[in-house]
C-alpha positions in Angstrom: 115.5 72.6 167.8 116.1 70.5 171.0 119.8 70.6 170.4 119.7 74.4 170.3 117.7 74.6 173.5 120.2 72.2 175.2 123.1 74.3 173.9 121.5 77.5 175.4 121.3 75.7 178.7 124.9 74.8 178.5 125.8 78.4 177.7 124.0 79.5 180.8 126.8 77.9 182.8 129.2 80.4 181.1 127.4 83.4 182.5 129.2 83.5 185.9 132.6 83.2 184.2 132.1 85.4 181.1 129.4 87.7 182.3 126.8 89.3 180.0 128.6 88.4 176.8 127.6 84.7 177.4 124.0 86.0 177.4 124.4 86.7 173.6 125.0 83.0 173.1 122.0 82.1 175.1 119.8 84.6 173.2 121.2 83.5 169.9 120.5 79.8 170.4 117.1 80.5 171.8 116.2 82.8 168.9 117.3 80.1 166.4 115.3 77.4 168.2 112.2 79.7 168.3 112.6 80.4 164.6 112.6 76.7 163.9 109.7 76.1 166.1 107.6 78.9 164.6 108.2 77.8 161.0 107.8 74.0 161.6 104.1 73.8 160.8 104.6 75.6 157.5 107.5 73.3 156.5 105.6 70.2 157.6 102.5 71.2 155.6 104.6 71.8 152.5 106.3 68.5 152.9 103.0 66.7 153.2 101.7 68.4 150.1 104.9 67.5 148.2 104.6 63.9 149.2 101.0 63.8 148.0 102.0 65.3 144.6 105.0 63.0 144.3 107.6 65.7 144.4 109.2 67.3 147.5 111.3 70.4 146.9 114.2 71.3 149.2 113.8 74.2 151.6 117.0 76.1 150.8 116.0 79.1 153.0 115.5 76.9 156.1 118.8 75.1 155.6 120.8 78.3 155.0 119.3 80.1 157.9 119.9 77.2 160.3 123.5 76.9 159.0 124.0 80.7 159.4 122.6 80.6 163.0 124.9 77.6 164.0 127.9 79.3 162.4 127.2 82.6 164.2 126.7 81.0 167.6 129.8 78.8 167.1 131.9 81.8 166.1 130.7 83.8 169.1 131.4 80.8 171.3 135.0 80.5 170.0 135.6 84.2 170.4 134.3 84.0 174.0 136.6 81.2 175.0 139.7 82.4 173.2 139.6 86.2 173.5 137.6 87.2 176.5 139.6 87.4 179.8 138.5 85.2 182.6 
């Protein structure tokens, strides 16, 4: 989560160069960080319950959604740098 917030701050530096389109990167990284923050308590409680029963199940949805968010932000960042005119 902290890395996503830090990335959004770095993307803020792109706004003067790339305009409003860089704002999509800021919004995407902040939305992903907010999603992780909101679901953290539920995932923590499930992990604690799993440890007490002796079996912790993987949270496939959380891993896939985080991977999708990172892929989307990375793809938009690459598109911004390579294809948008300065």
